C-alpha positions as a Markdown table, in Angstrom:
| # | Residue | x | y | z |
|---|---|---|---|---|
| 1 | Unk | 0.0 | 0.0 | 0.0 |
| 2 | Unk | 2.8 | 2.4 | 0.8 |
| 3 | Unk | 4.4 | 1.9 | -2.7 |
| 4 | Unk | 1.0 | 2.7 | -4.2 |
| 5 | Unk | 0.8 | 6.0 | -2.3 |
| 6 | Unk | 4.4 | 6.8 | -3.3 |
| 7 | Unk | 3.7 | 5.9 | -6.9 |
| 8 | Unk | 0.6 | 8.1 | -6.9 |
| 9 | Unk | 2.5 | 11.0 | -5.4 |
| 10 | Unk | 5.2 | 10.6 | -8.0 |
| 11 | Unk | 2.7 | 10.6 | -10.8 |
| 12 | Unk | 1.0 | 13.7 | -9.4 |
| 13 | Unk | 4.4 | 15.4 | -9.1 |
| 14 | Unk | 5.4 | 14.5 | -12.7 |
| 15 | Unk | 2.1 | 15.7 | -14.2 |
| 16 | Unk | 2.3 | 18.9 | -12.2 |
| 17 | Unk | 5.9 | 19.4 | -13.4 |
| 18 | Unk | 4.8 | 18.8 | -17.0 |
| 19 | Unk | 1.9 | 21.3 | -16.6 |
| 20 | Unk | 4.4 | 23.8 | -15.1 |
| 21 | Unk | 6.7 | 23.4 | -18.1 |
| 22 | Unk | 3.8 | 23.7 | -20.5 |
| 23 | Unk | 2.7 | 26.9 | -18.8 |
| 24 | Unk | 6.3 | 28.3 | -19.0 |
| 25 | Unk | 6.5 | 27.5 | -22.7 |
| 26 | Unk | 3.0 | 28.9 | -23.6 |
| 27 | Unk | 3.5 | 32.0 | -21.4 |
| 28 | Unk | 6.8 | 32.8 | -23.0 |
| 29 | Unk | 6.1 | 32.1 | -26.6 |
| 30 | Unk | 2.4 | 33.2 | -26.5 |
| 31 | Unk | 3.7 | 36.8 | -26.2 |
| 32 | Unk | 5.0 | 36.5 | -29.7 |
| 33 | Unk | 1.6 | 35.9 | -31.3 |
| 34 | Unk | 0.0 | 39.3 | -31.7 |
| 35 | Unk | -3.5 | 40.7 | -32.5 |
| 36 | Unk | -3.1 | 43.9 | -34.4 |
| 37 | Unk | 0.6 | 44.3 | -33.3 |
| 38 | Unk | -0.4 | 45.0 | -29.7 |
| 39 | Unk | -2.5 | 42.4 | -27.8 |
| 40 | Unk | -0.9 | 39.0 | -27.3 |
| 41 | Unk | -2.8 | 35.7 | -27.7 |
| 42 | Unk | -2.2 | 33.3 | -24.9 |
| 43 | Unk | -3.0 | 29.6 | -24.5 |
| 44 | Unk | -1.5 | 29.6 | -21.1 |
| 45 | Unk | -4.8 | 29.4 | -19.3 |
| 46 | Unk | -5.5 | 25.9 | -20.7 |
| 47 | Unk | -2.9 | 24.1 | -18.5 |
| 48 | Unk | -3.9 | 26.4 | -15.6 |
| 49 | Unk | -7.4 | 25.1 | -15.9 |
| 50 | Unk | -6.2 | 21.5 | -16.2 |
| 51 | Unk | -4.0 | 21.9 | -13.1 |
| 52 | Unk | -6.9 | 23.5 | -11.3 |
| 53 | Unk | -9.1 | 20.5 | -12.2 |
| 54 | Unk | -6.6 | 17.9 | -11.3 |
| 55 | Unk | -5.0 | 19.5 | -8.2 |
| 56 | Unk | -7.5 | 21.9 | -6.9 |
| 57 | Unk | -7.3 | 25.6 | -6.2 |
| 58 | Unk | -3.7 | 25.6 | -5.0 |
| 59 | Unk | -2.6 | 23.7 | -8.1 |
| 60 | Unk | -4.3 | 26.3 | -10.3 |
| 61 | Unk | -2.9 | 29.2 | -8.3 |
| 62 | Unk | 0.6 | 27.7 | -8.6 |
| 63 | Unk | 0.3 | 27.4 | -12.4 |
| 64 | Unk | -1.2 | 30.9 | -12.7 |
| 65 | Unk | 1.6 | 32.3 | -10.7 |
| 66 | Unk | 4.2 | 30.5 | -12.8 |
| 67 | Unk | 2.5 | 32.0 | -15.9 |
| 68 | Unk | 2.8 | 35.5 | -14.3 |
| 69 | Unk | 6.5 | 35.0 | -13.4 |
| 70 | Unk | 7.2 | 33.8 | -17.0 |
| 71 | Unk | 5.5 | 36.9 | -18.4 |
| 72 | Unk | 8.3 | 39.0 | -16.9 |
| 73 | Unk | 10.8 | 37.5 | -19.3 |
| 74 | Unk | 8.7 | 38.3 | -22.4 |
| 75 | Unk | 9.0 | 41.4 | -24.7 |
| 76 | Unk | 5.5 | 42.5 | -23.5 |
| 77 | Unk | 6.7 | 42.9 | -20.0 |
| 78 | Unk | 9.1 | 45.7 | -21.0 |
| 79 | Unk | 6.2 | 47.8 | -22.3 |
| 80 | Unk | 4.2 | 47.4 | -19.0 |
| 81 | Unk | 7.3 | 47.9 | -16.8 |
| 82 | Unk | 8.0 | 51.1 | -18.7 |
| 83 | Unk | 4.6 | 52.5 | -17.5 |
| 84 | Unk | 4.5 | 51.2 | -13.9 |
| 85 | Unk | 6.8 | 48.5 | -12.5 |
| 86 | Unk | 4.9 | 47.9 | -9.2 |
| 87 | Unk | 1.5 | 47.9 | -10.9 |
| 88 | Unk | 2.8 | 45.4 | -13.6 |
| 89 | Unk | 4.2 | 43.0 | -11.0 |
| 90 | Unk | 1.1 | 43.2 | -8.8 |
| 91 | Unk | -1.4 | 42.8 | -11.5 |
| 92 | Unk | 0.4 | 40.0 | -13.4 |
| 93 | Unk | 1.0 | 37.9 | -10.3 |
| 94 | Unk | -2.5 | 38.5 | -8.8 |
| 95 | Unk | -4.4 | 37.9 | -12.0 |
| 96 | Unk | -2.6 | 34.6 | -12.7 |
| 97 | Unk | -2.9 | 33.3 | -9.1 |
| 98 | Unk | -6.5 | 34.3 | -8.7 |
| 99 | Unk | -7.6 | 33.0 | -12.1 |
| 100 | Unk | -6.0 | 29.6 | -11.3 |
| 101 | Unk | -7.4 | 29.5 | -7.8 |
| 102 | Unk | -10.9 | 30.4 | -8.9 |
| 103 | Unk | -10.9 | 27.8 | -11.6 |
| 104 | Unk | -9.8 | 25.2 | -9.0 |
| 105 | Unk | -12.4 | 26.3 | -6.6 |
| 106 | Unk | -15.2 | 26.2 | -9.2 |
| 107 | Unk | -14.1 | 22.8 | -10.4 |
| 108 | Unk | -14.0 | 21.4 | -6.8 |
| 109 | Unk | -17.5 | 22.7 | -6.1 |
| 110 | Unk | -19.0 | 21.4 | -9.4 |
| 111 | Unk | -17.2 | 18.1 | -9.9 |
| 112 | Unk | -19.7 | 16.1 | -7.9 |
| 113 | Unk | -22.4 | 17.2 | -10.4 |
| 114 | Unk | -20.3 | 16.3 | -13.5 |
| 115 | Unk | -16.6 | 16.5 | -14.1 |
| 116 | Unk | -16.8 | 17.8 | -17.6 |
| 117 | Unk | -19.4 | 20.4 | -16.8 |
| 118 | Unk | -17.1 | 21.4 | -13.9 |
| 119 | Unk | -14.1 | 21.8 | -16.3 |
| 120 | Unk | -16.2 | 23.8 | -18.8 |
| 121 | Unk | -17.3 | 26.2 | -16.1 |
| 122 | Unk | -13.7 | 26.4 | -14.8 |
| 123 | Unk | -12.6 | 27.1 | -18.3 |
| 124 | Unk | -15.0 | 30.0 | -18.4 |
| 125 | Unk | -14.1 | 31.3 | -14.9 |
| 126 | Unk | -10.4 | 31.3 | -15.4 |
| 127 | Unk | -10.2 | 33.8 | -18.3 |
| 128 | Unk | -13.0 | 35.9 | -16.9 |
| 129 | Unk | -11.1 | 36.4 | -13.6 |
| 130 | Unk | -7.8 | 36.8 | -15.5 |
| 131 | Unk | -9.1 | 39.5 | -17.8 |
| 132 | Unk | -11.3 | 41.2 | -15.1 |
| 133 | Unk | -8.3 | 41.6 | -12.7 |
| 134 | Unk | -6.2 | 42.9 | -15.7 |
| 135 | Unk | -8.9 | 45.5 | -16.5 |
| 136 | Unk | -9.2 | 46.6 | -12.8 |
| 137 | Unk | -5.4 | 46.8 | -12.6 |
| 138 | Unk | -5.3 | 49.0 | -15.8 |
| 139 | Unk | -7.8 | 51.3 | -14.2 |
| 140 | Unk | -5.7 | 51.6 | -11.1 |
| 141 | Unk | -2.2 | 51.8 | -12.5 |
| 142 | Unk | -2.2 | 52.5 | -16.2 |
| 143 | Unk | -5.3 | 54.7 | -16.8 |
| 144 | Unk | -3.4 | 57.9 | -17.6 |
| 145 | Unk | -1.2 | 56.2 | -20.1 |
| 146 | Unk | -4.2 | 54.4 | -21.7 |
| 147 | Unk | -6.0 | 57.8 | -22.0 |
| 148 | Unk | -2.9 | 59.4 | -23.6 |
| 149 | Unk | -2.5 | 56.6 | -26.1 |
| 150 | Unk | -6.2 | 56.7 | -26.9 |
| 151 | Unk | -6.2 | 60.4 | -27.5 |
| 152 | Unk | -3.4 | 60.0 | -30.1 |
| 153 | Unk | -5.5 | 57.4 | -32.0 |
| 154 | Unk | -8.8 | 59.2 | -31.6 |
| 155 | Unk | -10.2 | 56.2 | -29.7 |
| 156 | Unk | -11.7 | 56.3 | -26.2 |
| 157 | Unk | -9.7 | 54.5 | -23.4 |
| 158 | Unk | -12.7 | 52.2 | -22.7 |
| 159 | Unk | -13.0 | 51.4 | -26.4 |
| 160 | Unk | -9.3 | 50.6 | -26.6 |
| 161 | Unk | -9.4 | 48.2 | -23.7 |
| 162 | Unk | -12.6 | 46.5 | -24.8 |
| 163 | Unk | -11.5 | 46.0 | -28.4 |
| 164 | Unk | -7.9 | 44.8 | -27.7 |
| 165 | Unk | -8.1 | 43.0 | -24.4 |
| 166 | Unk | -11.7 | 42.1 | -23.6 |
| 167 | Unk | -12.8 | 41.8 | -27.2 |
| 168 | Unk | -10.2 | 40.0 | -29.2 |
| 169 | Unk | -7.8 | 38.5 | -26.6 |
| 170 | Unk | -10.5 | 37.5 | -24.1 |
| 171 | Unk | -12.8 | 35.9 | -26.7 |
| 172 | Unk | -10.0 | 33.9 | -28.2 |
| 173 | Unk | -8.8 | 32.7 | -24.7 |
| 174 | Unk | -12.3 | 31.9 | -23.6 |
| 175 | Unk | -13.1 | 29.8 | -26.7 |
| 176 | Unk | -9.8 | 28.0 | -26.6 |
| 177 | Unk | -10.3 | 27.1 | -22.9 |
| 178 | Unk | -13.9 | 26.0 | -23.4 |
| 179 | Unk | -12.9 | 23.7 | -26.3 |
| 180 | Unk | -9.5 | 22.4 | -25.4 |
| 181 | Unk | -9.6 | 22.0 | -21.6 |
| 182 | Unk | -12.4 | 19.4 | -21.4 |
| 183 | Unk | -10.9 | 17.5 | -24.3 |
| 184 | Unk | -7.4 | 17.3 | -22.7 |
| 185 | Unk | -8.8 | 16.5 | -19.3 |
| 186 | Unk | -10.8 | 13.7 | -20.8 |
| 187 | Unk | -7.7 | 12.3 | -22.5 |
| 188 | Unk | -5.8 | 12.5 | -19.2 |
| 189 | Unk | -8.6 | 10.7 | -17.4 |
| 190 | Unk | -8.8 | 8.0 | -20.1 |
| 191 | Unk | -5.1 | 7.4 | -19.8 |
| 192 | Unk | -5.4 | 7.1 | -16.0 |
| 193 | Unk | -8.2 | 4.5 | -16.4 |
| 194 | Unk | -6.1 | 2.4 | -18.8 |
| 195 | Unk | -3.4 | 1.9 | -16.3 |
């Protein structure tokens, strides 16, 4: 029995390490895929949702935090650091951790109803929390800069944020999460049952 527990712990540790590595790769290279030359497309939330479903709120929070830390090594980070270093660090770490934690909490609460329903709702909650905290952080730390940039382009600050972050990026992340997270979780669970 003890070997079984150790074997299960090892499997969990290996899968969490793989998800962590996947988050790092997607968080780093996702910054190079741009919408309109400004907003980055990210698939990073998919392994965050998977980790949240498999390991609960703390697993999701860990993966979201790793995504945030990895963001600091991307070219996009330099842009945000140039505006407000403290605000960038706070928002990026907070949005990742809370998005992952929220996804794990929702999954834990709903998995008794149906695991795939729970992962779909978690896949919705994760980008909603992520984008919501980003927008609140923009309002707190970057609003003057957004207004300045919006004036130059004859676009309102609210329109700018909605079109580039809520509109394009959010919708892409949401759809990718809703489609891919349940499929990948199902494949992981099928693989577990086969052993």
